[in-house]
Each structure stands twice: as structure tokens, then as C-alpha cells.
C-alpha positions as CSV (number, residue, x, y, z in Angstrom):
1,X,3.3,-110.8,-22.9
2,X,6.4,-108.9,-23.3
3,X,7.9,-105.8,-22.0
4,X,6.2,-102.5,-22.6
5,X,2.6,-101.7,-22.8
6,X,0.0,-104.3,-21.8
7,X,-2.1,-105.9,-24.5
8,X,-4.2,-103.6,-26.6
9,X,-2.0,-100.5,-26.0
10,X,-3.6,-99.6,-22.8
11,X,-2.0,-98.4,-19.6
12,X,-2.8,-100.1,-16.3
13,X,-6.1,-98.9,-15.1
14,X,-7.8,-99.3,-18.5
15,X,-7.3,-95.8,-19.9
16,X,-6.4,-95.3,-23.5
17,X,-3.0,-93.7,-24.4
18,X,-4.6,-91.0,-26.7
19,X,-5.9,-88.5,-24.1
20,X,-2.7,-88.7,-22.0
21,X,-0.6,-87.5,-25.0
22,X,-3.2,-84.8,-25.7
23,X,-2.9,-83.6,-22.1
24,X,0.9,-83.3,-22.5
25,X,0.4,-81.3,-25.6
26,X,-2.0,-79.0,-23.8
27,X,0.5,-78.3,-21.1
28,X,3.2,-77.1,-23.5
29,X,3.6,-73.4,-23.3
30,X,3.5,-71.1,-26.3
31,X,5.3,-67.8,-26.5
32,X,4.4,-65.2,-23.8
33,X,2.3,-62.3,-25.0
34,X,3.6,-58.8,-24.3
35,X,0.2,-57.4,-23.2
36,X,-0.3,-60.2,-20.6
37,X,3.2,-59.8,-19.1
38,X,2.8,-56.0,-19.0
39,X,-0.6,-56.2,-17.3
40,X,0.7,-58.6,-14.7
41,X,3.7,-56.4,-14.0
42,X,1.6,-53.3,-13.7
43,X,-0.8,-55.1,-11.3
44,X,2.0,-56.4,-9.2
45,X,3.7,-53.0,-9.1
46,X,0.4,-51.4,-8.1
47,X,-0.2,-53.8,-5.3
48,X,3.4,-53.4,-4.1
49,X,3.2,-49.6,-4.1
50,X,-0.1,-49.7,-2.3
51,X,1.3,-51.9,0.4
52,X,4.4,-49.7,0.8
53,X,2.3,-46.6,0.9
54,X,0.1,-48.1,3.5
55,X,3.0,-49.1,5.7
56,X,4.6,-45.7,5.2
57,X,1.4,-44.0,6.3
58,X,1.0,-46.2,9.3
59,X,4.6,-45.4,10.3
60,X,4.0,-41.7,9.9
61,X,0.9,-41.9,12.0
62,X,2.8,-43.7,14.7
63,X,5.7,-41.2,14.7
64,X,3.2,-38.2,14.8
65,X,1.4,-39.8,17.7
66,X,4.6,-40.1,19.6
67,X,5.5,-36.5,18.8
68,X,2.1,-35.4,20.0
69,X,2.5,-37.3,23.3
70,X,5.9,-35.7,23.9
71,X,4.7,-32.2,23.2
72,X,1.6,-32.7,25.4
73,X,4.0,-33.8,28.2
74,X,6.1,-30.7,27.7
75,X,3.0,-28.5,27.6
76,X,1.7,-30.1,30.8
77,X,5.0,-29.6,32.6
78,X,5.2,-26.0,31.4
79,X,1.7,-25.3,32.7
80,X,2.6,-26.7,36.1
81,X,5.8,-24.7,36.2
82,X,3.8,-21.6,35.1
83,X,1.3,-22.1,38.0
84,X,4.1,-22.6,40.4
85,X,5.9,-19.4,39.3
86,X,2.6,-17.4,39.4
87,X,2.1,-18.5,43.0
88,X,5.7,-17.6,43.8
89,X,5.3,-14.2,42.2
90,X,2.0,-13.5,44.1
91,X,3.8,-14.4,47.3
92,X,6.8,-12.2,46.6
93,X,4.5,-9.2,45.6
94,X,2.4,-9.4,48.7
95,X,2.7,-6.4,51.0
96,X,3.7,-8.5,54.0
97,X,6.6,-10.0,52.1
98,X,7.7,-6.7,50.7
99,X,7.6,-5.1,54.2
100,X,9.6,-8.1,55.6
101,X,12.3,-7.6,52.8
102,X,12.5,-3.9,53.6
103,X,12.9,-4.5,57.3
104,X,15.5,-7.2,56.5
105,X,17.6,-4.8,54.4
106,X,17.1,-1.8,56.8
107,X,15.7,0.4,54.1
108,X,13.4,2.3,56.4
109,X,10.7,2.5,53.7
110,X,7.1,3.4,54.8
111,X,3.8,3.6,52.9
112,X,3.1,7.1,51.5
113,X,0.6,9.4,53.1
114,X,-2.6,10.1,51.2
115,X,-1.5,13.6,50.5
116,X,1.6,12.3,48.8
117,X,-0.4,10.2,46.3
118,X,-1.1,11.8,42.9
119,X,-4.1,10.3,41.1
120,X,-4.1,10.6,37.3
121,X,-7.2,10.6,35.2
122,X,-7.1,8.2,32.3
123,X,-9.3,9.5,29.5
124,X,-11.7,7.0,28.0
125,X,-14.1,7.0,25.1
126,X,-15.2,10.6,25.7
127,X,-11.6,11.8,25.0
128,X,-11.6,9.9,21.7
129,X,-14.8,11.6,20.7
130,X,-13.5,15.0,21.5
131,X,-10.3,14.4,19.6
132,X,-12.2,13.2,16.5
133,X,-14.3,16.4,16.5
134,X,-11.2,18.6,17.0
135,X,-10.0,20.8,14.0
136,X,-7.5,19.3,11.6
137,X,-4.7,21.7,12.8
138,X,-5.0,20.3,16.3
139,X,-4.6,16.7,15.2
140,X,-1.0,15.9,14.4
141,X,0.5,12.5,13.7
142,X,3.3,11.0,15.8
143,X,5.7,11.5,12.9
144,X,4.8,15.2,12.7
145,X,5.3,15.6,16.4
146,X,8.7,14.0,16.2
147,X,9.7,16.4,13.3
148,X,8.6,19.4,15.4
149,X,10.8,18.2,18.2
150,X,13.8,17.6,16.0
151,X,13.7,20.5,13.6
152,X,11.7,23.2,15.4
153,X,8.9,25.4,14.1
154,X,10.4,25.8,10.5
155,X,9.4,22.2,9.7
156,X,5.8,22.8,10.8
157,X,4.9,24.6,7.6
158,X,6.2,21.6,5.6
159,X,4.2,19.1,7.7
160,X,1.0,21.2,7.4
161,X,1.4,21.3,3.6
162,X,1.6,17.5,3.7
163,X,-1.9,17.3,5.3
């Protein structure tokens, strides 16, 4: 026996040479088709873009969550400060505190007598009904009243013509 293949053209293990050569031929690549390459690239690009979009959205959600937490903290501190200032204002507006400040500054202020107090009546719904039923000449707009004050009675004829 010589060098090379064993007797009968067989490789060790008893397999014939024919199928091995065919397998090598099957593994050879032919030219790549444009459609296949394009499809693969489009799929890869779609998966990559979807992944990037997902990461971007998650990042945006995280940033907005942080911003919401910061603003809630600011709101909470502002509400606490508002309550504190409201309590301070109520204390400073109390009659006892005002009297103490007046005594401290020697202003000699006293509460008014009942005869010195003038009570004003604030018209309500009945006044609106009476005004609505009043004649047109009695109703003037704010702009017409301002013109009467500025220009006198001569502008009244002009404003009534505008009605």
C-alpha cells in the first residue's frame, strides 16, 4: 500500500469519496440576489430603529418622571409656605395684634363709635331687574358715561344717536 488513499478509493471510516465532493460543491456560494440583501437590510434597519425608539421612549419617560417629582416637591413646599404665610397674616390682622402695634407706635387710635359707622347697602338681584326694566335713555354704557365726563353735554346727542 502506498501513500494516498487506502485501497478502493475510500477514506478511513469506510465512506466513499463521491458525497464529500458533492458536499463541497453544495457549500459553494453563488452570486447574492439583490432582493434578498435588500430584504435583510430592511429587516435589520427596522429592528434597529424599533430598539432605538424603545430606548428613547424609556429615557423620555424616566426624564418626565424626574421632572414630575421635582415639580411635586416644589408644589408641596409652596403649599406649606402658603399655609405658613396665611397663618402669619391671620395673626397680624387680629384685633389684638393691631391694638398692640398701635400702642407700641403711640398712635392713640381707638375703635369708632357706632354713630360714626356708615353702612352702605349693596344692591343685589333686585337692582339688576330694575335696571333691565328701565327705559333705554336711562341705560348708558361705561364708554358713553366717559364721553359725557370728557366732552360735556354736546357729545350726549352723538352718543344717543349711536344707540
